[in-house]
C-alpha positions as CSV (number, residue, x, y, z in Angstrom):
1,X,-13.7,-12.9,-12.8
2,X,-10.1,-11.9,-12.0
3,X,-8.7,-14.8,-10.0
4,X,-9.6,-18.4,-9.0
5,X,-8.5,-21.0,-6.6
6,X,-8.2,-24.6,-7.6
7,X,-8.2,-27.9,-5.8
8,X,-6.6,-30.5,-8.0
9,X,-7.6,-29.7,-11.5
10,X,-11.0,-28.3,-10.5
11,X,-11.8,-24.6,-9.9
12,X,-13.1,-24.4,-6.3
13,X,-13.5,-20.7,-5.8
14,X,-13.7,-17.6,-8.0
15,X,-12.9,-14.0,-7.2
16,X,-14.7,-11.1,-9.0
17,X,-13.3,-7.6,-9.1
18,X,-12.0,-4.7,-11.1
19,X,-8.6,-3.5,-12.3
20,X,-7.6,-0.1,-13.8
21,X,-4.4,0.9,-15.5
22,X,-4.2,4.6,-16.1
23,X,-1.4,6.8,-17.6
24,X,-0.2,10.1,-16.2
25,X,-2.4,12.0,-18.6
26,X,-5.5,10.3,-17.1
27,X,-6.1,8.0,-20.1
28,X,-7.5,4.6,-19.2
29,X,-5.0,2.2,-20.8
30,X,-6.4,-1.1,-19.6
31,X,-9.4,-2.0,-17.5
32,X,-11.7,-4.9,-16.5
33,X,-14.8,-4.6,-14.4
34,X,-16.3,-1.4,-13.0
35,X,-13.5,1.1,-12.6
36,X,-15.8,4.0,-11.9
37,X,-17.4,2.5,-8.8
38,X,-16.0,4.2,-5.6
39,X,-13.9,1.9,-3.3
40,X,-12.3,2.7,0.0
41,X,-8.6,3.1,-0.8
42,X,-7.6,2.0,2.7
43,X,-3.9,1.6,3.3
44,X,-3.0,1.7,-0.4
45,X,-2.6,5.5,-0.2
46,X,-0.3,5.7,2.8
47,X,2.4,7.3,0.6
48,X,-0.1,10.0,-0.5
49,X,-0.9,10.5,3.2
50,X,2.8,11.0,3.9
51,X,3.3,13.8,1.4
52,X,2.6,16.6,3.9
53,X,5.1,15.1,6.3
54,X,7.9,15.6,3.8
55,X,6.7,18.8,2.0
56,X,6.2,20.7,5.3
57,X,9.7,20.1,6.4
58,X,8.4,18.2,9.5
59,X,10.3,15.0,8.6
60,X,13.6,16.9,8.2
61,X,12.9,19.0,11.3
62,X,12.7,15.9,13.5
63,X,15.5,14.0,11.7
64,X,13.3,11.4,10.1
65,X,15.6,9.3,7.8
66,X,14.7,6.8,5.1
67,X,13.7,4.2,7.5
68,X,11.1,6.3,9.2
69,X,9.7,7.5,5.9
70,X,9.5,4.0,4.5
71,X,7.7,2.8,7.6
72,X,5.3,5.8,7.3
73,X,4.3,4.4,3.8
74,X,4.1,0.9,5.0
75,X,1.7,-1.7,6.5
76,X,4.3,-3.6,8.4
77,X,4.2,-7.0,10.0
78,X,5.3,-6.0,13.5
79,X,8.7,-7.6,13.3
80,X,11.4,-6.4,15.7
81,X,12.9,-4.1,13.1
82,X,9.5,-2.5,12.5
83,X,8.8,-1.9,16.2
84,X,12.3,-0.4,16.7
85,X,11.9,2.1,13.8
86,X,8.4,3.1,15.0
87,X,9.7,3.6,18.6
88,X,12.7,5.6,17.3
89,X,10.4,7.9,15.4
90,X,8.3,8.6,18.4
91,X,11.4,9.2,20.5
92,X,12.5,11.9,18.1
93,X,9.2,13.6,18.9
94,X,9.5,13.2,22.6
95,X,6.5,10.9,22.6
96,X,5.8,7.3,23.4
97,X,3.5,4.5,22.2
98,X,0.7,5.8,24.4
99,X,0.3,8.7,22.0
100,X,-0.4,6.4,19.0
101,X,-4.2,6.3,18.4
102,X,-4.0,3.3,16.1
103,X,-4.7,0.7,18.8
104,X,-2.7,-2.5,19.2
105,X,-2.8,-6.0,17.6
106,X,-0.5,-9.0,17.5
107,X,2.3,-8.9,14.9
108,X,1.2,-10.1,11.5
109,X,4.6,-11.9,11.3
110,X,3.9,-15.3,12.9
111,X,7.3,-16.0,14.5
112,X,7.4,-12.4,15.9
113,X,3.9,-12.9,17.4
114,X,5.0,-16.2,19.0
115,X,8.2,-14.7,20.4
116,X,6.2,-11.8,21.9
117,X,3.7,-14.2,23.5
118,X,6.5,-16.4,24.8
119,X,8.1,-13.4,26.5
120,X,4.9,-12.8,28.4
121,X,4.3,-9.5,26.8
122,X,1.2,-8.1,25.2
123,X,1.4,-6.2,21.9
124,X,1.5,-2.4,22.0
125,X,0.5,0.2,19.4
126,X,4.1,-0.1,18.1
127,X,3.2,-3.6,16.7
128,X,0.2,-2.2,14.8
129,X,0.8,-2.4,11.1
130,X,0.0,1.3,10.8
131,X,2.2,2.6,13.6
132,X,4.7,4.1,11.1
133,X,1.9,6.1,9.4
134,X,0.7,7.3,12.8
135,X,4.2,8.4,13.8
136,X,4.2,10.5,10.7
137,X,0.9,12.1,11.6
138,X,2.2,12.9,15.0
139,X,5.4,14.3,13.5
140,X,3.4,16.6,11.3
141,X,1.3,17.8,14.2
142,X,4.3,18.5,16.4
143,X,6.1,20.4,13.7
144,X,3.1,22.6,13.1
145,X,2.3,23.1,16.8
146,X,-1.0,21.3,16.5
147,X,-2.6,19.2,19.2
148,X,-1.3,15.6,19.3
149,X,-4.5,14.4,20.8
150,X,-7.4,13.9,18.4
151,X,-5.1,13.9,15.4
152,X,-7.3,11.3,13.6
153,X,-10.4,13.6,13.6
154,X,-11.4,14.5,10.0
155,X,-11.3,18.2,10.9
156,X,-7.9,18.1,12.6
157,X,-5.3,20.1,10.7
158,X,-3.2,16.9,10.0
159,X,-6.2,15.1,8.4
160,X,-7.2,18.2,6.4
161,X,-3.7,18.3,4.9
162,X,-3.7,14.6,4.2
163,X,-7.1,14.7,2.5
164,X,-6.0,17.6,0.4
165,X,-2.9,15.7,-0.7
166,X,-5.0,12.7,-1.8
167,X,-7.4,15.0,-3.7
168,X,-4.5,16.7,-5.5
169,X,-2.6,13.5,-6.4
170,X,-5.7,11.6,-7.6
171,X,-7.3,14.8,-9.1
172,X,-10.6,13.8,-7.4
173,X,-12.8,15.9,-5.2
174,X,-13.4,14.2,-1.9
175,X,-15.8,16.8,-0.5
176,X,-18.8,14.6,-1.2
177,X,-17.1,11.2,-1.1
178,X,-18.1,8.6,1.4
179,X,-15.8,8.6,4.4
180,X,-15.2,5.6,6.6
181,X,-12.9,4.8,9.5
182,X,-9.9,2.6,8.7
183,X,-8.8,-0.3,10.9
184,X,-6.3,2.0,12.5
185,X,-8.9,4.7,13.2
186,X,-7.8,7.1,10.4
187,X,-10.4,8.5,7.9
188,X,-10.5,6.6,4.7
189,X,-12.2,7.9,1.6
190,X,-14.0,6.1,-1.2
191,X,-12.9,7.1,-4.7
192,X,-13.2,5.5,-8.1
193,X,-10.7,2.8,-8.9
194,X,-9.8,4.8,-12.0
195,X,-8.9,7.8,-9.9
196,X,-6.8,5.7,-7.6
197,X,-4.8,4.4,-10.5
198,X,-4.5,7.9,-11.9
199,X,-3.2,9.0,-8.5
200,X,-0.5,6.3,-8.6
201,X,0.5,7.3,-12.1
202,X,1.0,10.9,-11.1
203,X,2.7,10.0,-7.8
204,X,5.1,7.7,-9.6
205,X,5.9,10.0,-12.5
206,X,5.5,13.4,-10.9
207,X,3.5,14.5,-13.9
208,X,1.2,17.4,-13.2
209,X,2.3,17.7,-9.6
210,X,3.7,20.9,-8.1
211,X,7.6,20.6,-8.0
212,X,7.7,20.3,-4.2
213,X,5.0,17.6,-4.2
214,X,6.7,15.7,-7.0
215,X,10.0,15.8,-5.1
216,X,8.3,14.6,-2.0
217,X,6.8,11.7,-3.9
218,X,10.1,10.7,-5.3
219,X,11.8,10.9,-1.9
220,X,9.1,8.6,-0.4
221,X,9.5,6.1,-3.1
222,X,13.3,6.2,-2.8
223,X,12.9,5.6,1.0
224,X,10.7,2.5,0.3
225,X,13.0,1.2,-2.4
226,X,16.0,1.5,0.0
227,X,14.2,-0.6,2.7
228,X,11.4,-2.6,1.1
229,X,11.2,-4.8,4.3
230,X,9.8,-1.8,6.2
231,X,6.8,-1.3,3.9
232,X,5.6,-4.9,4.6
233,X,7.9,-7.6,5.9
234,X,9.3,-11.0,5.5
235,X,7.4,-13.1,3.0
236,X,5.0,-10.3,2.1
237,X,4.1,-9.5,-1.5
238,X,4.9,-5.8,-1.6
239,X,8.4,-6.4,0.0
240,X,9.2,-9.1,-2.5
241,X,7.9,-7.3,-5.5
242,X,10.0,-4.2,-4.8
243,X,13.1,-6.3,-3.9
244,X,13.0,-8.0,-7.3
245,X,11.8,-5.0,-9.4
246,X,13.7,-2.2,-7.6
247,X,12.7,1.3,-8.9
248,X,10.6,-0.1,-11.7
249,X,7.6,-0.4,-9.3
250,X,6.2,1.1,-6.1
251,X,3.6,-1.4,-4.8
252,X,1.2,-0.9,-1.9
253,X,-1.5,-3.1,-0.5
254,X,-4.8,-1.9,1.0
255,X,-7.2,-3.9,3.1
256,X,-10.3,-5.7,1.7
257,X,-8.7,-6.7,-1.6
258,X,-7.3,-3.4,-2.7
259,X,-3.8,-3.3,-4.3
260,X,-2.2,-0.4,-6.2
261,X,1.1,0.3,-7.9
262,X,3.0,3.1,-9.6
263,X,5.3,2.2,-12.5
264,X,7.5,5.3,-12.8
265,X,9.3,4.3,-16.0
266,X,6.1,3.8,-17.9
267,X,4.2,6.6,-16.3
268,X,1.4,4.2,-15.3
269,X,-0.7,3.6,-12.2
270,X,-2.4,0.3,-11.4
271,X,-5.4,-0.2,-9.0
272,X,-7.1,-3.4,-8.2
273,X,-10.2,-4.2,-6.1
274,X,-11.4,-7.7,-5.4
275,X,-15.1,-7.7,-4.6
276,X,-15.0,-10.2,-1.8
277,X,-11.9,-8.6,-0.2
278,X,-9.6,-11.5,-0.7
279,X,-5.9,-10.4,-0.5
280,X,-4.8,-13.7,-2.1
281,X,-6.6,-12.8,-5.3
282,X,-5.5,-9.2,-5.3
283,X,-1.8,-10.3,-5.0
284,X,-2.2,-12.8,-7.9
285,X,-3.8,-10.2,-10.1
286,X,-1.1,-7.6,-9.2
287,X,1.6,-10.0,-10.0
288,X,0.0,-10.8,-13.4
289,X,-0.3,-7.0,-14.0
290,X,3.4,-6.4,-13.2
291,X,4.4,-9.2,-15.5
292,X,2.2,-7.9,-18.3
293,X,3.3,-4.3,-18.0
294,X,7.0,-4.6,-17.0
295,X,7.8,-7.9,-18.7
296,X,10.5,-8.8,-16.1
297,X,12.9,-11.7,-16.9
298,X,15.2,-13.8,-14.9
299,X,14.7,-14.1,-11.2
300,X,12.2,-11.2,-11.1
301,X,10.0,-12.8,-13.7
302,X,10.2,-16.2,-12.0
303,X,9.3,-14.9,-8.6
304,X,6.4,-12.8,-9.9
305,X,5.1,-15.8,-11.9
306,X,5.1,-17.8,-8.7
307,X,3.0,-15.1,-7.1
308,X,0.6,-15.0,-10.1
309,X,0.1,-18.8,-9.6
310,X,0.7,-19.4,-5.9
311,X,0.5,-23.0,-4.6
312,X,-2.0,-24.0,-1.9
313,X,-0.6,-26.6,0.5
314,X,-2.3,-28.9,2.9
315,X,-1.2,-29.5,6.5
316,X,1.3,-32.1,5.4
317,X,3.0,-29.6,3.1
318,X,1.7,-31.2,-0.1
319,X,0.6,-29.0,-2.9
320,X,-3.2,-29.5,-3.5
321,X,-4.1,-26.5,-5.7
322,X,-3.2,-22.9,-6.5
323,X,-4.5,-19.4,-6.4
324,X,-4.0,-17.8,-9.8
325,X,-4.9,-14.8,-11.8
326,X,-7.4,-15.6,-14.5
327,X,-5.5,-16.5,-17.6
328,X,-7.6,-14.2,-19.8
329,X,-8.0,-11.3,-17.3
330,X,-5.9,-8.9,-19.4
331,X,-7.3,-10.3,-22.7
332,X,-10.7,-9.4,-21.4
333,X,-9.4,-6.0,-20.6
334,X,-8.2,-5.4,-24.2
335,X,-5.0,-4.2,-25.6
336,X,-3.3,-0.8,-25.6
337,X,-0.7,-1.4,-23.0
338,X,2.7,0.1,-23.8
339,X,5.8,-2.0,-23.4
């Protein structure tokens, strides 16, 4: 049991799951639950998927700057800034929103969705939380002279490069892995939580990666750290965590209760999966993990603590409970974490 929700002093709901902390040598430093069970990584690996975009020279060839790279790594909220950056990336390619194969949904950011509706407009693919990643896929296809149609097919050269990058970073063979379709239409692979954490340890530290891949990983993290609002958005966990921690952590959410992080200074990777898919629980556990591993003080410590124990309010704005990481989650996992 990794997290729970209370109402008053009573525990109302419990969230089961697993967490793995792995170092850059592949050693399991801390774990709870079943870390060998394959889980779909979903959007947590967007930065891995963006590696070929940087390594190939495609990003530089089309003038992608830090903003475009940050958005390619992100699951944005569809705020005006996000839409503007996505549209600008496509314009550099001579393409439009109609070339994005991710579909469309209303902005995740409430006021942006209301403003769009009030204007009488419908959302486009630019508002999709994955439009930055898809713009990156299209950039890679254009740079290589590959077809821009069908770029999400598993056998398309773009997706073959992306899969190879994930395999390399996580050091896990995906040839026999279960393959699903993500919410944006892209392939998503199931890999053990331990391998996902290992991938983040290697991505963050560069340990064991080819020099050009390590440099690409560092460049992508730098892009996100320079503009953390582009990787998520106002009020979102990943944005806030990287705003307060800076280069101490690269944090990325995935759908269905997946959350992962690289801690470059410690050479550690963290991967979390909540069995019932609850993002509220994954965020609380990730906050608790960042507190345990990085021991932030001051404002950073206070803001992460508020995420590890997040108040639940009723419609009148009164606090009626909280979502919190289980107090003994890391005690259950055992010791061995380095400071």
